N, CA, C and O atoms as a GROMACS GRO file, in nm:
protein
  324
    1UNK      N    1 -12.905   3.952   3.736
    1UNK     CA    2 -13.035   3.945   3.802
    1UNK      C    3 -13.024   3.848   3.920
    1UNK      O    4 -12.972   3.737   3.903
    2UNK      N    5 -13.072   3.888   4.039
    2UNK     CA    6 -13.060   3.799   4.155
    2UNK      C    7 -13.146   3.674   4.139
    2UNK      O    8 -13.247   3.673   4.068
    3UNK      N    9 -13.103   3.569   4.208
    3UNK     CA   10 -13.181   3.446   4.208
    3UNK      C   11 -13.315   3.469   4.276
    3UNK      O   12 -13.327   3.555   4.363
    4UNK      N   13 -13.414   3.391   4.235
    4UNK     CA   14 -13.546   3.399   4.298
    4UNK      C   15 -13.536   3.352   4.443
    4UNK      O   16 -13.458   3.263   4.475
    5UNK      N   17 -13.615   3.413   4.526
    5UNK     CA   18 -13.618   3.376   4.668
    5UNK      C   19 -13.717   3.262   4.685
    5UNK      O   20 -13.832   3.272   4.643
    6UNK      N   21 -13.672   3.155   4.748
    6UNK     CA   22 -13.763   3.044   4.779
    6UNK      C   23 -13.847   3.084   4.899
    6UNK      O   24 -13.794   3.117   5.005
    7UNK      N   25 -13.978   3.080   4.882
    7UNK     CA   26 -14.070   3.124   4.985
    7UNK      C   27 -14.122   3.003   5.064
    7UNK      O   28 -14.155   2.899   5.007
    8UNK      N   29 -14.129   3.018   5.196
    8UNK     CA   30 -14.187   2.918   5.285
    8UNK      C   31 -14.328   2.964   5.322
    8UNK      O   32 -14.348   3.082   5.352
    9UNK      N   33 -14.423   2.874   5.320
    9UNK     CA   34 -14.562   2.907   5.355
    9UNK      C   35 -14.582   2.900   5.506
    9UNK      O   36 -14.542   2.804   5.571
   10UNK      N   37 -14.646   3.003   5.560
   10UNK     CA   38 -14.686   3.006   5.700
   10UNK      C   39 -14.838   3.005   5.708
   10UNK      O   40 -14.905   3.046   5.614
   11UNK      N   41 -14.892   2.960   5.819
   11UNK     CA   42 -15.036   2.956   5.839
   11UNK      C   43 -15.091   3.090   5.888
   11UNK      O   44 -15.212   3.112   5.883
   12UNK      N   45 -15.003   3.178   5.935
   12UNK     CA   46 -15.043   3.308   5.990
   12UNK      C   47 -14.928   3.406   5.969
   12UNK      O   48 -14.817   3.363   5.937
   13UNK      N   49 -14.952   3.535   5.987
   13UNK     CA   50 -14.841   3.631   5.976
   13UNK      C   51 -14.730   3.595   6.073
   13UNK      O   52 -14.756   3.545   6.182
   14UNK      N   53 -14.604   3.620   6.034
   14UNK     CA   54 -14.494   3.585   6.124
   14UNK      C   55 -14.499   3.667   6.252
   14UNK      O   56 -14.531   3.786   6.252
   15UNK      N   57 -14.468   3.600   6.364
   15UNK     CA   58 -14.461   3.669   6.492
   15UNK      C   59 -14.318   3.721   6.511
   15UNK      O   60 -14.232   3.700   6.426
   16UNK      N   61 -14.295   3.789   6.622
   16UNK     CA   62 -14.164   3.850   6.647
   16UNK      C   63 -14.051   3.746   6.648
   16UNK      O   64 -13.944   3.772   6.595
   17UNK      N   65 -14.075   3.630   6.708
   17UNK     CA   66 -13.972   3.525   6.711
   17UNK      C   67 -13.938   3.477   6.571
   17UNK      O   68 -13.821   3.456   6.540
   18UNK      N   69 -14.039   3.460   6.487
   18UNK     CA   70 -14.016   3.415   6.350
   18UNK      C   71 -13.940   3.520   6.271
   18UNK      O   72 -13.851   3.487   6.193
   19UNK      N   73 -13.974   3.648   6.290
   19UNK     CA   74 -13.902   3.755   6.220
   19UNK      C   75 -13.757   3.758   6.263
   19UNK      O   76 -13.668   3.776   6.179
   20UNK      N   77 -13.731   3.741   6.391
   20UNK     CA   78 -13.593   3.736   6.440
   20UNK      C   79 -13.519   3.618   6.378
   20UNK      O   80 -13.403   3.633   6.338
   21UNK      N   81 -13.583   3.502   6.369
   21UNK     CA   82 -13.521   3.384   6.307
   21UNK      C   83 -13.493   3.409   6.159
   21UNK      O   84 -13.388   3.371   6.108
   22UNK      N   85 -13.587   3.473   6.089
   22UNK     CA   86 -13.567   3.504   5.947
   22UNK      C   87 -13.450   3.600   5.929
   22UNK      O   88 -13.370   3.583   5.837
   23UNK      N   89 -13.440   3.700   6.016
   23UNK     CA   90 -13.327   3.793   6.008
   23UNK      C   91 -13.195   3.720   6.031
   23UNK      O   92 -13.098   3.745   5.960
   24UNK      N   93 -13.192   3.630   6.129
   24UNK     CA   94 -13.070   3.553   6.157
   24UNK      C   95 -13.034   3.464   6.039
   24UNK      O   96 -12.918   3.455   6.000
   25UNK      N   97 -13.135   3.397   5.980
   25UNK     CA   98 -13.112   3.308   5.866
   25UNK      C   99 -13.058   3.385   5.746
   25UNK      O  100 -12.963   3.342   5.681
   26UNK      N  101 -13.119   3.500   5.717
   26UNK     CA  102 -13.074   3.580   5.603
   26UNK      C  103 -12.932   3.632   5.626
   26UNK      O  104 -12.851   3.632   5.534
   27UNK      N  105 -12.903   3.674   5.746
   27UNK     CA  106 -12.770   3.725   5.778
   27UNK      C  107 -12.665   3.617   5.764
   27UNK      O  108 -12.560   3.640   5.704
   28UNK      N  109 -12.692   3.500   5.820
   28UNK     CA  110 -12.591   3.392   5.817
   28UNK      C  111 -12.573   3.333   5.678
   28UNK      O  112 -12.464   3.288   5.644
   29UNK      N  113 -12.680   3.333   5.596
   29UNK     CA  114 -12.668   3.277   5.462
   29UNK      C  115 -12.619   3.379   5.359
   29UNK      O  116 -12.572   3.343   5.251
   30UNK      N  117 -12.631   3.508   5.394
   30UNK     CA  118 -12.592   3.613   5.301
   30UNK      C  119 -12.689   3.629   5.185
   30UNK      O  120 -12.655   3.689   5.083
   31UNK      N  121 -12.810   3.577   5.201
   31UNK     CA  122 -12.912   3.584   5.096
   31UNK      C  123 -13.048   3.614   5.159
   31UNK      O  124 -13.075   3.577   5.273
   32UNK      N  125 -13.133   3.681   5.083
   32UNK     CA  126 -13.267   3.711   5.131
   32UNK      C  127 -13.347   3.583   5.150
   32UNK      O  128 -13.330   3.485   5.077
   33UNK      N  129 -13.436   3.585   5.249
   33UNK     CA  130 -13.526   3.473   5.275
   33UNK      C  131 -13.668   3.530   5.278
   33UNK      O  132 -13.688   3.648   5.303
   34UNK      N  133 -13.766   3.443   5.253
   34UNK     CA  134 -13.902   3.492   5.251
   34UNK      C  135 -14.004   3.390   5.293
   34UNK      O  136 -13.980   3.269   5.289
   35UNK      N  137 -14.119   3.441   5.333
   35UNK     CA  138 -14.233   3.357   5.370
   35UNK      C  139 -14.357   3.416   5.305
   35UNK      O  140 -14.360   3.534   5.268
   36UNK      N  141 -14.460   3.335   5.292
   36UNK     CA  142 -14.592   3.382   5.253
   36UNK      C  143 -14.688   3.350   5.366
   36UNK      O  144 -14.667   3.255   5.442
   37UNK      N  145 -14.794   3.430   5.376
   37UNK     CA  146 -14.894   3.404   5.480
   37UNK      C  147 -15.029   3.456   5.432
   37UNK      O  148 -15.036   3.548   5.351
   38UNK      N  149 -15.138   3.396   5.484
   38UNK     CA  150 -15.272   3.438   5.441
   38UNK      C  151 -15.315   3.568   5.508
   38UNK      O  152 -15.269   3.603   5.617
   39UNK      N  153 -15.404   3.639   5.439
   39UNK     CA  154 -15.466   3.759   5.496
   39UNK      C  155 -15.610   3.726   5.530
   39UNK      O  156 -15.664   3.626   5.482
   40UNK      N  157 -15.674   3.807   5.612
   40UNK     CA  158 -15.815   3.779   5.647
   40UNK      C  159 -15.909   3.772   5.526
   40UNK      O  160 -16.011   3.704   5.531
   41UNK      N  161 -15.874   3.842   5.417
   41UNK     CA  162 -15.960   3.840   5.298
   41UNK      C  163 -15.929   3.725   5.203
   41UNK      O  164 -15.986   3.718   5.094
   42UNK      N  165 -15.840   3.634   5.244
   42UNK     CA  166 -15.812   3.515   5.165
   42UNK      C  167 -15.695   3.527   5.068
   42UNK      O  168 -15.658   3.428   5.004
   43UNK      N  169 -15.635   3.646   5.057
   43UNK     CA  170 -15.516   3.661   4.973
   43UNK      C  171 -15.394   3.610   5.049
   43UNK      O  172 -15.402   3.578   5.168
   44UNK      N  173 -15.280   3.604   4.980
   44UNK     CA  174 -15.154   3.571   5.045
   44UNK      C  175 -15.060   3.687   5.024
   44UNK      O  176 -15.054   3.746   4.916
   45UNK      N  177 -14.985   3.720   5.128
   45UNK     CA  178 -14.883   3.823   5.119
   45UNK      C  179 -14.746   3.759   5.130
   45UNK      O  180 -14.731   3.650   5.184
   46UNK      N  181 -14.647   3.830   5.076
   46UNK     CA  182 -14.509   3.784   5.083
   46UNK      C  183 -14.432   3.877   5.176
   46UNK      O  184 -14.452   3.999   5.176
   47UNK      N  185 -14.345   3.818   5.256
   47UNK     CA  186 -14.263   3.891   5.353
   47UNK      C  187 -14.119   3.847   5.329
   47UNK      O  188 -14.086   3.730   5.348
   48UNK      N  189 -14.033   3.941   5.289
   48UNK     CA  190 -13.895   3.910   5.252
   48UNK      C  191 -13.801   3.983   5.346
   48UNK      O  192 -13.822   4.100   5.379
   49UNK      N  193 -13.696   3.912   5.390
   49UNK     CA  194 -13.596   3.968   5.480
   49UNK      C  195 -13.461   3.963   5.410
   49UNK      O  196 -13.418   3.858   5.362
   50UNK      N  197 -13.393   4.078   5.404
   50UNK     CA  198 -13.261   4.085   5.339
   50UNK      C  199 -13.152   4.045   5.437
   50UNK      O  200 -13.176   4.040   5.557
   51UNK      N  201 -13.032   4.016   5.386
   51UNK     CA  202 -12.920   3.982   5.475
   51UNK      C  203 -12.886   4.094   5.573
   51UNK      O  204 -12.828   4.068   5.679
   52UNK      N  205 -12.920   4.218   5.539
   52UNK     CA  206 -12.894   4.331   5.630
   52UNK      C  207 -13.003   4.347   5.734
   52UNK      O  208 -12.991   4.430   5.824
   53UNK      N  209 -13.111   4.267   5.725
   53UNK     CA  210 -13.217   4.272   5.824
   53UNK      C  211 -13.337   4.355   5.786
   53UNK      O  212 -13.432   4.367   5.864
   54UNK      N  213 -13.336   4.414   5.666
   54UNK     CA  214 -13.451   4.491   5.620
   54UNK      C  215 -13.564   4.396   5.586
   54UNK      O  216 -13.543   4.295   5.519
   55UNK      N  217 -13.684   4.429   5.630
   55UNK     CA  218 -13.802   4.346   5.606
   55UNK      C  219 -13.896   4.420   5.510
   55UNK      O  220 -13.922   4.538   5.528
   56UNK      N  221 -13.945   4.348   5.408
   56UNK     CA  222 -14.034   4.409   5.310
   56UNK      C  223 -14.160   4.324   5.299
   56UNK      O  224 -14.154   4.203   5.279
   57UNK      N  225 -14.274   4.390   5.311
   57UNK     CA  226 -14.404   4.326   5.296
   57UNK      C  227 -14.452   4.351   5.153
   57UNK      O  228 -14.459   4.466   5.110
   58UNK      N  229 -14.484   4.244   5.082
   58UNK     CA  230 -14.523   4.254   4.942
   58UNK      C  231 -14.659   4.192   4.917
   58UNK      O  232 -14.698   4.097   4.984
   59UNK      N  233 -14.730   4.245   4.824
   59UNK     CA  234 -14.847   4.182   4.765
   59UNK      C  235 -14.811   4.175   4.618
   59UNK      O  236 -14.718   4.102   4.585
   60UNK      N  237 -14.877   4.245   4.530
   60UNK     CA  238 -14.832   4.253   4.392
   60UNK      C  239 -14.722   4.357   4.379
   60UNK      O  240 -14.637   4.348   4.291
   61UNK      N  241 -14.725   4.455   4.467
   61UNK     CA  242 -14.621   4.557   4.474
   61UNK      C  243 -14.583   4.575   4.620
   61UNK      O  244 -14.653   4.528   4.710
   62UNK      N  245 -14.473   4.643   4.643
   62UNK     CA  246 -14.429   4.663   4.780
   62UNK      C  247 -14.532   4.743   4.856
   62UNK      O  248 -14.582   4.844   4.806
   63UNK      N  249 -14.563   4.699   4.977
   63UNK     CA  250 -14.657   4.771   5.062
   63UNK      C  251 -14.586   4.850   5.169
   63UNK      O  252 -14.619   4.966   5.193
   64UNK      N  253 -14.489   4.789   5.232
   64UNK     CA  254 -14.423   4.854   5.344
   64UNK      C  255 -14.285   4.793   5.364
   64UNK      O  256 -14.264   4.674   5.342
   65UNK      N  257 -14.191   4.877   5.406
   65UNK     CA  258 -14.055   4.834   5.436
   65UNK      C  259 -14.023   4.868   5.580
   65UNK      O  260 -14.056   4.977   5.628
   66UNK      N  261 -13.960   4.774   5.651
   66UNK     CA  262 -13.921   4.794   5.790
   66UNK      C  263 -13.769   4.782   5.797
   66UNK      O  264 -13.714   4.674   5.775
   67UNK      N  265 -13.700   4.891   5.828
   67UNK     CA  266 -13.555   4.888   5.837
   67UNK      C  267 -13.508   4.805   5.955
   67UNK      O  268 -13.586   4.771   6.044
   68UNK      N  269 -13.381   4.774   5.955
   68UNK     CA  270 -13.320   4.691   6.060
   68UNK      C  271 -13.345   4.747   6.199
   68UNK      O  272 -13.354   4.672   6.296
   69UNK      N  273 -13.357   4.879   6.209
   69UNK     CA  274 -13.376   4.943   6.339
   69UNK      C  275 -13.515   4.919   6.398
   69UNK      O  276 -13.538   4.947   6.516
   70UNK      N  277 -13.608   4.869   6.317
   70UNK     CA  278 -13.744   4.844   6.366
   70UNK      C  279 -13.746   4.711   6.439
   70UNK      O  280 -13.705   4.608   6.385
   71UNK      N  281 -13.793   4.713   6.562
   71UNK     CA  282 -13.798   4.593   6.645
   71UNK      C  283 -13.890   4.487   6.583
   71UNK      O  284 -13.994   4.520   6.526
   72UNK      N  285 -13.852   4.361   6.595
   72UNK     CA  286 -13.930   4.251   6.539
   72UNK      C  287 -14.073   4.249   6.594
   72UNK      O  288 -14.166   4.217   6.521
   73UNK      N  289 -14.092   4.284   6.721
   73UNK     CA  290 -14.227   4.286   6.780
   73UNK      C  291 -14.313   4.393   6.713
   73UNK      O  292 -14.433   4.372   6.693
   74UNK      N  293 -14.253   4.508   6.679
   74UNK     CA  294 -14.329   4.613   6.612
   74UNK      C  295 -14.369   4.570   6.470
   74UNK      O  296 -14.479   4.600   6.425
   75UNK      N  297 -14.280   4.502   6.402
   75UNK     CA  298 -14.312   4.451   6.268
   75UNK      C  299 -14.424   4.349   6.276
   75UNK      O  300 -14.519   4.353   6.197
   76UNK      N  301 -14.413   4.257   6.372
   76UNK     CA  302 -14.515   4.153   6.388
   76UNK      C  303 -14.652   4.217   6.415
   76UNK      O  304 -14.752   4.172   6.361
   77UNK      N  305 -14.656   4.321   6.496
   77UNK     CA  306 -14.783   4.388   6.525
   77UNK      C  307 -14.839   4.454   6.399
   77UNK      O  308 -14.960   4.449   6.377
   78UNK      N  309 -14.755   4.514   6.318
   78UNK     CA  310 -14.800   4.579   6.194
   78UNK      C  311 -14.855   4.476   6.096
   78UNK      O  312 -14.945   4.508   6.018
   79UNK      N  313 -14.801   4.354   6.097
   79UNK     CA  314 -14.847   4.250   6.004
   79UNK      C  315 -14.982   4.194   6.042
   79UNK      O  316 -15.047   4.130   5.959
   80UNK      N  317 -15.027   4.216   6.164
   80UNK     CA  318 -15.156   4.167   6.209
   80UNK      C  319 -15.271   4.253   6.157
   80UNK      O  320 -15.386   4.209   6.156
   81UNK      N  321 -15.240   4.375   6.115
   81UNK     CA  322 -15.344   4.469   6.068
   81UNK      C  323 -15.396   4.432   5.931
   81UNK      O  324 -15.484   4.501   5.878
   0.00000   0.00000   0.00000
């Protein structure tokens, strides 16, 4: 079973620069990294980035996956919705 991912809290959804940094961090460490951020309704969502650059948006279950080919700016825009 993989180790739990340590999540970093953000004050807002990650922007494109933050997503790029998370992808770089996951790639260089060889381990998934994650952040949490608030939603307009007061919940928190989890955003996990794999070492291959795949981004997954989670609540209690997976909501959406963004493959490595998806530009960080497009992911950031989708997270604002």
